[in-house]
N, C-alpha and C positions, 0 to 999 in steps of 0.2 A: 865570659868562657859561655854559660849558660845561655845569657841571652841571644849571642852569635848564633849559637847550635834551635834554638827554638826559631830566629827570624830565617834562616836556612831552609829547615821543615815545612815552616812558612810558604816559602817562595816554591818549593818542589808540589808539597800537597796542594794549592791554593793559585800561583799566580800559572806555575808551569800548565796544569791543567787548563785555565783560562785560556793561554797563550793557543795552545794545542787546539783547542775549540773555534777561536776566531780562524785560525792558518785555515781547518778545514771547510768553513762557513757557514759555522754557527753565530747568530747574534750572541748568545750570552752562555755562559756555562751551566749546567743544570745541575739541582742537588739531585734527580733521579739516578739509580745505580742498575744496570743492568745485572743479570746474572752469566751472561759472557762477555768477551771481551770483544770489541772489531776486528774482523780479518782485513789484511792488509796483503795484496799483490801488487806487483811492479807491469807483468805480463797478461795477467789474466785472472780472473774470477768466477767462479761458480757457486751458488745458493739454490739448494732445493730443498725438499721435504723428508729425504731421506739420504743418508751419507753415500751410500753405492753409485745412487745418481748424481752424486754428486764428485765424487771419486771418476766417474766414467766419461763426465762432463771433464774434467783437468785432463784428463787421461788422453781425450781430442784435441788438445790442447798442446797437449806437450809430443803429440804425433804431427803438428804442421796445422790442424782442424782450425779453424776459426772458432768467434761465439756463436753462428750461426750451428755452424757442424754439433758444437757442444751441446747448444740447447736441445738440438736432436735426441742425440745422443742418451742426453738426461731422462726426455719425455721417455725413449724406450723404456727403459730403466726401472724408471715410475710407473711404466705401464706393468712390469714383472711383480713389483714390490710394494707397491701400494695400489692394487688392482681393485679395490673399493670403489677409488676417485677417480681411475683414469686411465688411459686406457685407445687403441685404434677403434674401437668402437663407440666413441663417442667423440668431441668436439673441440676445436682448439684457434685459441685468437692470438695476435703477435703486434706489438707494436717495436721498434726496430731501428734503431741509428743505422745507417749505410757511411761509415765512416769514408768510403772514396768516393760516393756521392755527395756527402754532405746532407744528408737529407734522412730525416723522417718517415717511415713508410709503416703501414699497417693494411693486413692478413686477415681476413674475414674467413676461417674456416671452419665453420658451421653449415649443418646438414639439412635439408628440407623435409615437410610432409610430401608423401608422394603425389604423384601426377592428379589419381584420382579422387584426392582427397576433398570433400565437400562438409558442409555441416549437417547436410541432408543426409548423406551417408552416415555418418554418424549418432544422429539422433534418431532417424525412424528407423534403419537398417539396424544398427547395433544397439539401441534402446541406451543412450547415455545422455544425461545432461549434463554433464562434466565430463573434461577430460580423465580415463583413469590415471591414477601415477604410475602403476606398473604394469610388465605386461604388453604385448604384439601393438598395442594399441598405442602405448605411449613412446613408441621406438619413432625416429626418424633416420633419417639417411646416415653415417656418419661421415665425419668430416674431418676429422683430426689425420689420418693418411694422406689425404690429397695436400694439405695443409704444409705435413712436416716437406712431402717432395717438393711442391710448389715451393718453398722457402729454400729449400737445399739448390735445383734448379737456376735461381737464381743469384745466391749470395753464398753457397757451398763452395767447399774446397776441397773436401777430402771424399773417397768415392761412397756414393751413398751406404753402398751392401756395412763399407766398413763402420756407418755410424749405430748399428745395430746389433755390433758381435756381443758387447757387455749385455746388453739386453739377452741373446740367444744363451748366454752361457748361463746365466743365473736363472733363465727358467728352466735348462736342461739339467744343470747341477744344484739349484736350489739356494736359497738366500736363507740367513736366519731372521725370524719375523721378530720387527723391532716391537718396543714399547705402546707408544702412540697406534701404532696401525695395528696390532693386536687387538687393542680393546675396539680401534673403528672396525674391524673385521666380524665381530658379533652384528653387526646391523645385517652379513647375508644369513644371518640363521632364519630369517622372515621369510626367504627363496630357498629353503631346504625342500620343499614339495617341488620344486623343479627338478627333473632328474638332470638333464646336461648341466646345471646351474651346481648341484650337490657334489658330483662327479668332477668337475675342476676345482673350485673353490669351498670344499670342506671337505671334512676330514670324518670318517668313521667313527662311532664310538657305541658299542652295543646293539643296538637295531637303531640306531638313529644317530645326527652328523651331528656338531661342534667345529668351530672356528680354530685355525690352529693358534697355540699360544706364545707369549711369548720367549723368544729363543727356540721354539720347534723348525726345523728346516722345511721349507718347501716347495715343492717343484708343478711345473708345470707343462709339460713334454708336449702339447698340442699347441701349446701358444709359442714352443719353440719352434716347434716345425712352421707355425702359421708364418712365424717372423723372419724362417727362411725362406720360403716362397715368397716372400714380400723384397727381400734382397734380391732375390733374381729377377723378380717381376717385377717389380715397384707398383705404378698406379693402376695398370694394365690389369694384373694381376688382381688385387683389390676390387676393384670396383666393375672389371670385364672380363676376368677370368674365372680362374676356380673356386677361389677363394668368395668369391660376388656372387656367384652361384649357389655355393653354400649358405651365405646370408640372406639371398631372396628366397631361397626354397624352406628353407626354416620361418622364416617370417609369415612367408604364405601357407605352411602348415598351420602355424600361430593362428592365423586370422588377419594378419596385418596388412593394410591395402599395397606397402612397398614390394614392389614388384624388381626383377631385372636392370628394368630399363628406366627406373630412377637410380640406380647404383652408375649406370652408365652413363647418364645424362651431368652428374655432379661435378661440379667444379669450383676451385677457391677464387675469392676475388681481394685483388690487390684495392683497399680503399684509403681516401686522404682522413689522416687523422682529423679530432675535433678537440679545441682548447679555448682554456679563460685565464687569462692573467691575475695574480695576487702579490701585491709588494714586491712586483719585479721579477717574480717568477710565471712560470707558464705552466699549468698542468694539460697536459696529452692525453686522450680519450680516444680509443677507439668511435665510430661513430653507432647508432641503433643499426640495427638487430639488440646489441650488448645493450646495456646498463652504464655504461660510461658516463654517460647524458647525465644523470643523476650527480655524482660526485662534482661535476663541471656546475650545477646549480646550485649545490649545497655551498661549493666555496665563493660563489659569486655573490650568495644572500651574508655568508659567517664574514667578508670582506666589508660590510657596513657598520660592524663593531667593530671595538677596539679590543680585539682578542689577548691581546698581548699583555694590557696592563690586568687583565683576569686573572686568577689562579688556577691551573692545569687543575683539570677535574673538580672545576668550584660548581654549586649549585646554576651559576648564574653561565657560566661555560658551559656547562651540558643542556640547560632550558634551551640556550638560542643553537645549539649542535641537533637534540631532537627535537624542534620546532622547523628548522632549516628542513631535516631529514624527512618528516611530516610532509611539507611543499613540495618538495622534489617527485620522493617518491608517490604522492600521487597525479603529477604529469607522467610518470615512466607508467603507470597504470593507465592511464587513457593513449598515451603519445607513441609509446615503445613496437616496432613491431618491425616486418622488413622493409625498409624502405624501398626494395625494388619495387614492389607490390601496390605499396601507400605512401603519396608524399607526404613528410612531418617538416612543420616547423623549427626544425632542429639550431636557427641560427637564431630565432628570436626567442627559444627555450634558453639559449646560453647566453643572452645580454647581458649589459650589467642593465639596461632600462627594467627590461622584465626582473629582474632581482628587486631592483626596487620596491615595485609592485609586489612582491613576495616578502620582502623584508616589512612592509607595511599592515603586512597581515598578523604577523606576531604582538604577542603582547609580551612583554617585558616580564609581565607579572604573574600571568596564567596560562596553565596547559588549555591551548585551541584543539578538538577534532577537526582534522581537514580531512578530505576522504583518502581512505587507505586501502592499501591494498586486497586485494579480496582474492590474492594467488595462494596457492600453497606452495611455499620456496623452499626446495633443497638444500643441502651444503657442502656436500663430500667433491673437488676440486684439487687439484694440484696447479702452483705458482711456482715457477721457476725462473734464474737471469743469470745470465751470462756478458762476459764481456772478453776483450782479446787485447794483445799488444798494439795490435792496428788499431784501435779508438773505436770497436762494435761494439753495440749494446743489443742485449735481446731480451725485450721482456715477453715471455713466454705462459699462457695460460692453457692447460689441457683438462678436461673433465667428461665423468661420462652421468652426471648432476646426482640423483639422491647416491647413497651407499649400493654401487654396487649396480645404477642406473633399473633398467626394468627388469633385473632378473635374471634376463634370459641370456644362456650361452650357446652362440652357434655352435651344432655337435662336431667335433672334429679339426676345432680351429681354436678353441679356447680364447674366442673372441666375447667380452662382454659388451652387451648393448646399452646403449645410452637413454632414458628417457625425457629428453626434452620434448616430447611432444608434449607432454604431463603441462606445461606452457602457453599452447594455445587454450586459446577462450573458445566457445559454443552459442557465444551471445551471437545475432546476426549482426547486430550492428556492432562490437567493438573492433577496435582496429586491426587487432592480434586474433581477429578469429580465425580459424583453420580455414584453408583456401588452395588449391593445388600448388604445388611444389612451390611451397613461400618456410620461410625461416622462421622459426617462431621467438618471441621475447628472449634472451639470453642474458646469465647471472652473471657469469665468467666477465671480467675486464683486464685487461693488462693494461701499467702504466706507465708514463714517460716526465720528468720533469724537468723543461729547458732553464738555460738562464744566462744571459749574454750570445742568446743563439746558439750554443753547446747544450749536448746534454749535463744534468747535472744528477737529475737521480733516476735511477731507473729500479720498480717497486712494484708489487702487487700484497693484495690481502686476498687470502680464499675464502670464503663462505658465503653461499645463497646472497641474501638481503645485506648480509655485513660488509660485501665489497665495496659498496662506494661510501657507505659512515666510515669501514675501515681507510680508505683513501684519503678522504680529507682528518679523520684523525692522527695517521702517523704524518700527515705532510706539516700540518698545524703544530705536531710537536716536533717538529725539526725549525721548522721556521719562526714559530710562536713564542715556543719554549727552550728554546736551544738545545733540545735533544742530539745525541748523536744517531744516526741509523740501527745503531743496537737498542739504545735506550726507546727510541722512538715505538718500536716495533714490540720491545716488552712491556711497555706502561699499559696501566688498565687501560680496558677499552668498554666503551659504551652501545648497546644496540638498543634499535626500537625496533619493533616488529608489532603491528595488526592491535597498534596504542598502547603499547605495555613498553616499558623499557624496564632493558636486565643489565649491571654493570656488575663488573668481577670483580674481587674480594679487595682488590687496591684502593677502588672505591671509598672517603669514608663515608660509615654511619651515619653521620651527623648531615652528611648532602645527600646522602636521600633523604631523610626528616627534609629539607629545604624542599626538596622539589615535590615529594608531599604535600608540602604546604602551598605550593602553584599549582596542583592538581594534579600531576604525575602519578599514575599507577602503573607498578612494580610488578615483575614476575623473576622468579630464582631460576636461574639458568647455569646450572655447575659447568656447560661446555658452550659451544655454539659463535664463539669470539673470532674465530676466524685462525689461522696461519699467515706466514709474512715473509718474504725476502724481501730484500734490497742491496742497491750496489748504488755506493757516492762516488763522485768524479774527482778528484781533485788533479785540474789539466796541469796547472804549473808543476807540481811534484812530480807528476806522474804514477799518479797509486790511486787505485781502486782502493775503497772502502766497502768490505761487503757486510751483514747482517743476514740471520737467520733467527727463524721463533722459534724461543724456547718452548713454545706451545706444540711444537710437534716433534719430530724423530732425528729430523735434518742438520745440515749444517752449512757455511760458508768454509768453501775453501779457496785460497790464494796462491796465486803462479809467478 
């Protein structure tokens, strides 16, 4: 009897998980355990970095909206509840599967420099030898709201104004600040000397200011009023109406080159996604001016190694990962810019032939110094993904770049303006140099993985330079190491920046010692490894599996 019970327990705890793992498309069960369960849903899924945003997206699905509607509603709420990371003063990018068209589409919602922007003006008139990180000269035209409306006009179902309802409510009535967001809000203290910023996003304490604390109710009445105006006036209000005039007048008063005409001529751009294959899977990213090409190059290089035969986060695996990253980032910092201004060798960079040349430069036993980034890259961004019962999937990323972007808030609007201009170069020979009406190199990248001609995995990782590195790690966690989407997102990550490697605590100390013997140098980093959301599609069962990073305040909600 005892033997029979033990056999039954073995079946329950070993064989059944293995069968479920294989049924969901994973090659093998993993020893990794996640702190959260996978979330499942048959009619829809919304995954975001804050629970109120996820709830807003699901509410839209329940009211008859689709995944495109849900993504906009969630993004609008995130503007309110995670204002240091995202908002209509920033940019947005989208990769989406249109079930009706049976087509993967891409939308570039990034803004441009002023029409009068030149290297000479920034160097001679303004006296800069490199772009400032904060302030008016770091601001580019906000592209996010235009992208929201463009996405909705082509694919949305519910009235656009209805998608802003929850954001308006939380801005007016207030919301209780959550834990990770309360910590990130501290970044705002560096802007307390900007009166408009302090009035909108800090709280008075004595003679100074502080960030709101965990559980405090925070209200944004001016942002609520702006969303009401946008619900009525749409793109015309933001880019040509009273809101546009407030933005342009404020920027001009601060010394920016951006004028009303720059907002008036702004538009979003539908773009063709680019991709590479990896063992039967196809990873899709958006083309430059985003850095998605880095993830594609890294994956191509790593395909030449027997990654599946290595232990997860072993010294050998991390060595190849880091060296591939260095090579791909050298290309990013050489080539990635606005392709409408400079023709780029995209096809060559993501070819298997070029990957073989890159791989040949890697020494299996020694870390090498390849040309590396000279750009100062921030990391505050939100990524979200949505799915609906029609089979639409939306991979959506929205950001104002550094924590609270430029540190400038347009008076009477609550709009915090991004600092994407900080990524331009003032070197005359650099492809990413500042030029009139040009989009800068961009770090935010949504992703989609196809298998057998259909979407398999919709996902993204937040955090500046971490994003393409995270894309590769999460995807290989699933394909090579058999993890489910929640495990793949929670597994310890590795980040290489500026010649140094940082690892999360889940990477063994013995692995770090082995890597040091190979010549890698390390830096201690308590954070900066990014957040993550993902949706896996089981087409046969008709089920979505959602995952949300335990490094953030959010969740996955199924319907």
